N, C-alpha and C positions, 0 to 999 in steps of 0.2 A: 260622857258626851256633854258639851257645853251648849246649853239651851237658852235662847233669847225668847221671852214670852211676853205677850201683851193682850189686852182686851179693850173693847169700847173705844175704838179710834174715833168714831163719829165725825169723820171727815176733817180731822184736825191736821192740817198740812204740816205744821212745824213738828208735831209729834211723829208723823209719818217719816219726815226727813231724819229725825233722830234715830228711828228704828232702822231705816235703811242703812244709815251710816254704821250703826252698831252691828248690823248683820254680817259685816265682813269678818267679825271675830267669832261668829257662831257656827256650830256644827248643825244646828237645827233651829228653826223658828216656829213657835207655836202661837196661833192667833185664836183667842177664845171668844170670838163673835162680836157683833155690833160694829161693823165697819162703817155703816152709814147711820141714818136715822129715819124711822117711820117708813121704811121701804123705799127711800128716795136717795139717789146719789151713789149707789153702790159701784157703778162703773168708775166714777171719779175717785172713790176711795181706793179701789183696787189699783187704779193708775198711779196713785200716790205711792203705792207700795211696790211698784214694778221693779225697783232696783234691789229688792231683797236678794241677797247673794248666798243664801243657804236654803236647803229644802224647807218647804213650808207645810205644816199640818194645821188645818183650821176647822172650826165648827161654826155653824151659823148662830148668830145671836137671835134675840127676839125682834131685831130691826131689819132682818133680811131672812127670806125663806131658804130652805135647803136648795130648792131648784134655782132660785135667783143667784145664790152663791156659786153653785156648780157652773152656771152659765157665764158668770162674770169673771171667775178666777182663772188664772193661767192654767194650762193643761198640766203643768209640772206640779201644781199644788195638790195635796191630798186633802180631800174634804171628808170629814167623818160626822155621822149622825146616827148613833145606834150601832156603830161598828168599830172595828179595830184595824190596825195596820202595824207593820214592823219596819223600823228604820234603824240602820246602824247597830243592830243587835238589841234594840229596845222595842218593847211592845207598848203601843199607845192605843187607848180607846177614847172615843169622843161622843159627846151628846150635846147638841145645841138647844136653842130655844129657851124661853122663860119657863121656869118650873118653881113653884106652882103657877097656875094661870094668873097673869097680871091683870090689873084694872084698866089697861090702856086702850082696850077696844079692838076693833077689827083689824087694824094694821099690825098688831103685835103677834108674832109667831110664838105660841105657847104650847105647853103640854101640861096635862094634869099630873098629879103625883103618880096615879096608877099607870098612865101612859109612859111616863118616864121610867118607872120601876120595871115595866115590861121590856123596854129597850135596854136598860142597864143590866137586866138579867142575862143578856147575851155576853156580858163581860165576865169571863171566868178568871182571868189573870191579866195584869197590866203593870208595867213599870211606871207609866204616866197616865193619869185620867184627866181628860180635858172636858170641862163642862162650861157652858155659858153661865149657868146659875150656880151660886155658892151653896155649899152644904149648910143645913140648919146649924146655926151657932157659931160660924166662923165667917167673918167678912160680910155679914148679911144684915147689919143694922141700918135701918133707914134714919133719916134726920130726926124723926120722932122717937127713935129708940126701938121701933118694932123689929122683930126678928123675921126676915122675909125669905130665909134660905129654904132649901128643899130637903125634906126628910128622906126622899128616895135617893138623892145624891149622897147624903150622909150615910145611909144604909149601905150603899154600894162601896163607899170608901172603907167603911168598917169591915165589910165582907172581903173585899179584894186586897186591901192594904197595899196599894201602889206606893212606890217611893215618893211620888209627887202627885198632887192633885191641884190643878190650876183652874181658875174661874174668873168671872167678872160680874157684869150685870148690875150689881148694887153699887152705885157710884160712891156713896158715902163709905163703902168698905174698901175702896182702892188702897192698896198698900198693906192691908191687913194680912197677917200670917198667923197660923196656929198649927196644932197637930191633932190628928185623930189616930190614935194608936201609933204605929210607926210612920204614918204618912204625913209629910209636910203639906200643908194646905195654904194656898196663896190666892187672894183676890188681886188681880194684876193691875188693871187700869192701863191707860195708853202710854205709859212710860216704859223705859228700858228696864226689864227685870231679868236677872241672870240666875240660872240654876245649873248645878252639876249633877247629872244622873248617870249612874254606872250600869253598864249592860250586864 
């Protein structure tokens, strides 16, 4: 399956236009959260993506809540947060929000490592793992060099070993790729990212 994936759109109209145009070549679109910023403008962000022409699976970022995303997204989208779905023979599992808890304050939708681990424990197998936050050690370095990724996300990847794990959240990590065992890991960012995953 040919997958188009992105994260952290943050209301960038030109980026959204690029994604919509590219989606005509995709079998599936994955959106790894943060469509807007600080819980504002989600409806406008979703409107920018209205032309996506493949099935969409999304998780909420720390910039929008699960409830807000479910309400704003088209009915055809599949929204995951601590649950899985099957599309075209692939099994996907998603977990949104910032993990671990961010320093951003009340507007940020976050989970502690323990909360994230409990939700990720529901994932027994998956071809693709979608998280907003990166795993510890890949695509998770801040501008100061601090490793901000999630140990619970990394542990889930190590345990489940999906073909692909995609994330976003840490902007300085956009475009970073690595491997955890057999799993390709990618911090996406708001650009066009292509992946081929076999059922």
